[in-house]
PAZAPA-4460 file (N, C-alpha, C; in steps of 0.05 Angstrom, whole numbers, plus 32768, in hexadecimal, padded with zeros to 4 digits):
% residues 132
    n_x    n_y    n_z   ca_x   ca_y   ca_z    c_x    c_y    c_z   seq   type   mol
   8092   7E57   80A7   8084   7E69   8093   8069   7E5F   808A     1      M     A
   8056   7E73   808C   803A   7E6A   8082   803C   7E6A   8063     2      L     A
   802A   7E5A   805A   8024   7E5A   803E   8015   7E71   8035     3      S     A
   8016   7E70   801B   8006   7E8A   800F   7FE7   7E89   801A     4      V     A
   7FE1   7E71   8014   7FC1   7E6C   8017   7FBC   7E6E   8036     5      N     A
   7FCB   7E65   804A   7FC8   7E6E   8067   7FC7   7E8D   806C     6      S     A
   7FDC   7E98   805F   7FDD   7EB9   8065   7FC5   7EC3   8054     7      R     A
   7FB9   7EBA   8046   7FA4   7ECA   8034   7F89   7EC2   8045     8      S     A
   7F89   7EAC   8050   7F73   7EA3   8067   7F75   7EB4   8076     9      C     A
   7F89   7EB7   8087   7F89   7ECD   80A0   7F82   7EE3   8096    10      I     A
   7F8F   7EEE   8081   7F88   7F0B   8076   7F69   7F0D   807A    11      L     A
   7F5B   7EFD   8068   7F41   7EFD   8061   7F2D   7EFE   8081    12      S     A
   7F3C   7EF3   8090   7F2B   7EF0   80AE   7F2D   7F0A   80BD    13      R     A
   7F44   7F13   80B9   7F4D   7F2E   80C2   7F3B   7F43   80B9    14      V     A
   7F3D   7F40   809D   7F2A   7F56   8092   7F0B   7F54   8096    15      V     A
   7F04   7F3A   8095   7EE6   7F36   8095   7EDA   7F39   80B1    16      S     A
   7EEA   7F34   80C4   7EDC   7F35   80E2   7ED4   7F52   80EA    17      T     A
   7EE6   7F67   80E8   7ED7   7F7F   80F0   7EC0   7F89   80DD    18      P     A
   7EC1   7F7C   80C3   7EA9   7F86   80B2   7E90   7F72   80BC    19      T     A
   7E94   7F5D   80C8   7E7C   7F48   80D1   7E72   7F5A   80ED    20      Q     A
   7E89   7F65   80FB   7E7D   7F71   8110   7E6F   7F8E   810C    21      L     A
   7E77   7F9D   80F7   7E68   7FAF   80EE   7E4B   7FAA   80E8    22      V     A
   7E4A   7F94   80DA   7E2C   7F87   80CE   7E1D   7F83   80E2    23      S     A
   7E2A   7F75   80FA   7E1D   7F6F   8111   7E0F   7F86   8123    24      L     A
   7E1E   7F9C   8127   7E13   7FB4   8137   7E06   7FC5   8129    25      T     A
   7E03   7FC5   810C   7DF7   7FD6   80F9   7E00   7FF1   8104    26      H     A
   7E16   7FF9   8108   7E23   8016   810A   7E2E   801C   80EF    27      R     A
   7E29   8030   80E6   7E34   803A   80CD   7E47   8051   80CD    28      G     A
   7E57   8052   80E7   7E66   8067   80E9   7E80   8063   80D9    29      D     A
   7E8F   804A   80DF   7EA7   8041   80CF   7EAD   8028   80D9    30      S     A
   7EBD   801A   80C9   7EC7   8003   80D2   7ECF   7FF6   80EE    31      L     A
   7EDC   800A   80F7   7EE4   8006   8114   7ECD   800E   8128    32      W     A
   7EB7   8016   8123   7EA3   801C   8136   7E92   8001   813E    33      A     A
   7E98   7FE9   812A   7E8C   7FD2   812F   7E9C   7FC1   8141    34      G     A
   7EBB   7FCB   8146   7ECF   7FC0   8152   7EC9   7FC8   816D    35      V     A
   7EBB   7FE2   8175   7EB4   7FEA   8190   7E9F   7FE1   819B    36      S     A
   7E90   7FD0   818E   7E79   7FC2   819A   7E7D   7FAF   81AE    37      Y     A
   7E90   7F9E   81AC   7E91   7F88   81BF   7EA6   7F96   81D8    38      P     A
   7EB2   7FAC   81D4   7EC1   7FB5   81E8   7EBF   7FD0   81F0    39      S     A
   7ECC   7FE3   81E3   7ECA   7FFD   81E9   7ED6   800F   81D4    40      S     A
   7ECD   802A   81D3   7ED7   803D   81C0   7EF6   8041   81C4    41      D     A
   7EFE   803C   81DB   7F1E   803D   81DE   7F2C   8026   81CF    42      T     A
   7F1D   800B   81D4   7F2B   7FF3   81C4   7F29   7FFA   81A7    43      H     A
   7F16   8006   819C   7F12   8009   817F   7F27   801F   8177    44      S     A
   7F2C   8032   8185   7F3C   8046   817E   7F5F   803C   8181    45      L     A
   7F61   8027   8198   7F7C   801B   8196   7F81   8007   817E    46      L     A
   7F69   7FFA   8172   7F70   7FEB   815D   7F76   7FF6   8146    47      M     A
   7F67   800E   8141   7F6E   8020   812A   7F8C   802D   812A    48      G     A
   7F91   8036   8145   7FAD   8042   8149   7FC2   802E   8144    49      S     A
   7FBE   8015   814D   7FCF   7FFD   814C   7FD4   7FF6   8130    50      A     A
   7FBC   7FF5   811E   7FBD   7FF3   80FE   7FD1   8003   80F5    51      D     A
   7FCD   8020   80FB   7FDB   8037   80F0   7FF7   8033   80F6    52      Y     A
   8000   802D   8110   8019   802C   8116   802C   8010   810D    53      V     A
   801B   7FFA   810D   8029   7FE6   8102   8027   7FEA   80E5    54      F     A
   801B   7FF4   80D5   8021   7FF9   80B9   8038   800C   80B1    55      Q     A
   803F   8022   80C4   8054   802E   80BE   806B   8022   80C9    56      W     A
   806D   8012   80DE   8084   8005   80E7   808D   7FEA   80E0    57      A     A
   807B   7FDE   80CE   8080   7FC3   80C0   807F   7FC7   80A1    58      I     A
   8067   7FD0   809A   8068   7FD0   8077   807B   7FE3   806C    59      V     A
   807A   7FFA   807A   808A   8012   8065   80A6   8006   8067    60      L     A
   80B4   7FFC   807D   80D3   7FF3   8074   80D3   7FD9   8067    61      P     A
   80C2   7FCB   8066   80C0   7FB2   8051   80BF   7FC0   8035    62      L     A
   80A9   7FD2   802D   80A9   7FDF   8013   80C1   7FEC   800F    63      E     A
   80CE   7FFC   801F   80E6   8006   8017   80FB   7FF9   800E    64      L     A
   80FF   7FDE   801A   8113   7FCD   8017   810D   7FBD   7FFD    65      V     A
   80F0   7FBA   7FF8   80ED   7FAD   7FDE   80F2   7FBF   7FC5    66      V     A
   80EB   7FDC   7FCC   80EA   7FE9   7FB6   810B   7FF0   7FB1    67      A     A
   811A   7FEF   7FC5   8139   7FF2   7FC1   8146   7FD9   7FB1    68      G     A
   813A   7FC3   7FBA   8145   7FA7   7FAD   813B   7FA7   7F8D    69      F     A
   8127   7FB4   7F8B   811A   7FB2   7F70   8127   7FC8   7F5E    70      T     A
   8131   7FDE   7F61   8145   7FEF   7F58   8160   7FE7   7F56    71      V     A
   8166   7FDB   7F6B   8185   7FCF   7F69   8185   7FB6   7F54    72      A     A
   816F   7FAE   7F52   8170   7F98   7F3A   817C   7FA1   7F22    73      Y     A
   8174   7FB8   7F1A   817B   7FC5   7EFF   8193   7FD2   7F02    74      W     A
   8197   7FDE   7F19   81B1   7FEC   7F1E   81BE   7FEA   7F37    75      N     A
   81D1   7FD1   7F2E   81E0   7FC6   7F45   81F6   7FD4   7F53    76      A     A
   81FF   7FE7   7F49   821B   7FF8   7F47   8212   8006   7F63    77      D     A
   81F9   800D   7F69   81F0   8021   7F7F   81E7   800B   7F9C    78      I     A
   81ED   8016   7FAF   81EA   8003   7FC4   81CB   8006   7FCC    79      N     A
   81BF   7FF2   7FD2   81A0   7FF1   7FDB   819C   8008   7FEF    80      V     A
   81AA   8008   7FFF   81A3   801D   8013   81A2   8039   800D    81      G     A
   81AF   803F   7FF8   81AE   8056   7FE9   818C   805A   7FE1    82      V     A
   8185   804B   7FD3   816B   8047   7FC7   8159   8047   7FDA    83      W     A
   815A   803A   7FEE   8148   803A   8009   8149   8056   8012    84      I     A
   815B   8062   8017   815E   807F   8021   814D   8093   800B    85      T     A
   8153   8090   7FF3   8146   80A0   7FE0   8124   809E   7FE3    86      V     A
   811B   8083   7FE4   8102   807E   7FE4   80F4   808C   8003    87      F     A
   8102   8088   8014   80FB   808B   802E   80FA   80AB   8030    88      L     A
   810E   80BE   8026   810B   80DA   8024   80F7   80E1   8011    89      I     A
   80EC   80D4   7FFC   80DD   80E0   7FEC   80C2   80DA   7FF9    90      T     A
   80BE   80C6   800A   80A3   80C0   801B   80A0   80D9   802F    91      I     A
   80B5   80DD   803C   80B8   80F0   804F   80AF   810D   8046    92      I     A
   80BA   8116   802D   80B3   8130   8024   8096   812E   8017    93      I     A
   808B   8118   800F   806E   8119   8008   805F   811B   8023    94      I     A
   8066   8113   8036   8058   8110   804D   805C   812B   805D    95      N     A
   806E   8139   8055   806F   8156   8063   8060   816B   8056    96      I     A
   8058   8166   803F   8047   8177   802F   802B   8172   8033    97      F     A
   8022   815D   8045   8009   8155   804A   7FF5   814A   8035    98      G     A
   7FDB   8152   8035   7FC9   8148   8022   7FD0   8158   8005    99      V     A
   7FDB   816B   8005   7FDE   817C   7FE8   7FF7   816B   7FDE   100      L     A
   800B   816A   7FED   8021   8154   7FDF   801C   813D   7FD7   101      G     A
   800B   812E   7FE5   8002   8111   7FE1   7FED   8116   7FC9   102      F     A
   7FE0   8127   7FC2   7FCE   8127   7FAD   7FDC   812B   7F95   103      A     A
   7FF0   8141   7F96   7FFE   8146   7F7D   800E   8131   7F78   104      E     A
   801B   8121   7F8D   802D   8108   7F84   801A   80F5   7F77   105      E     A
   8003   80EF   7F7C   7FEF   80DC   7F72   7FE5   80E4   7F57   106      E     A
   7FE5   8100   7F55   7FDF   8109   7F36   7FF3   8102   7F26   107      F     A
   800B   810C   7F2C   801E   8101   7F19   802B   80EB   7F16   108      W     A
   8026   80D5   7F2C   8028   80BD   7F25   8011   80AC   7F13   109      S     A
   7FF8   80BD   7F17   7FE7   80AE   7F06   7FE9   80B9   7EEB   110      S     A
   7FF2   80C9   7EE4   7FF9   80D1   7EC8   8012   80C2   7EC0   111      I     A
   8022   80BB   7ECF   803D   80AF   7EC6   8031   8093   7EC0   112      L     A
   801F   8087   7ED0   8012   8069   7EC8   8003   8069   7EB4   113      K     A
   7FF4   807E   7EAF   7FE3   807C   7E97   7FF7   807F   7E7C   114      L     A
   8008   8093   7E80   801D   8093   7E67   8029   8078   7E64   115      A     A
   8030   806F   7E78   803E   8056   7E72   802F   803E   7E66   116      A     A
   8011   803C   7E6C   7FFD   8029   7E62   7FFE   8031   7E47   117      V     A
   7FF6   804B   7E3D   7FEF   8053   7E27   800A   8049   7E11   118      V     A
   8023   804F   7E1F   803A   804C   7E0E   803C   8026   7E09   119      I     A
   8038   801E   7E1D   8038   7FFE   7E1D   8024   7FF6   7E03   120      F     A
   8012   8002   7E07   7FFA   7FF6   7DF2   8005   8005   7DD4   121      M     A
   8010   8018   7DD2   8019   801C   7DB7   8030   800F   7DAF   122      I     A
   8044   8005   7DC0   8059   7FF4   7DBA   8050   7FDA   7DB7   123      V     A
   803A   7FD1   7DC6   802C   7FB7   7DBF   801E   7FB8   7DA2   124      G     A
   8013   7FC8   7D9D   8005   7FCB   7D7F   801D   7FCE   7D6D   125      L     A
   8034   7FDB   7D70   8042   7FDA   7D5A   8053   7FC0   7D5B   126      I     A
   805B   7FB6   7D6F   8068   7F9B   7D6F   8057   7F81   7D66   127      L     A
   803F   7F85   7D6D   802C   7F71   7D62   8027   7F72   7D48   128      G     A
   802A   7F85   7D38   8024   7F8A   7D1A   803B   7F80   7D0D   129      Q     A
   8055   7F82   7D17   806D   7F7A   7D09   806E   7F5E   7D09   130      S     A
   8062   7F4F   7D19   8061   7F35   7D1C   804E   7F26   7D04   131      H     A
   803C   7F35   7CFB   802B   7F27   7CEA   8036   7F26   7CCC   132      D     A
***
């Protein structure tokens, strides 16, 4: 296994290399426009498509499993597979509704996060004053 430092070094090189190519070519179209400079537009399209496919094929199952284990930590009575299925169905439903569904989900998630932060701040103020 690679150490955390090695992985972060590799990730920084993967992210910075296309950026350097865009700076070299002075093409302002997109990040992948600079990648097509040394080869072709087809190569650039394949790199972008492969990135998209790998994201859905590798990262999504990983995130589903991690979310399932996280929820199962607090509720051990229900199998992890049930939580993975619930999260996968939620993602599928959001994707069925397209941009409108995603925007609506982002709006309500932001409201929930904002409310949680405000509640934590209020609880922190109340608990902080009681110890003085």
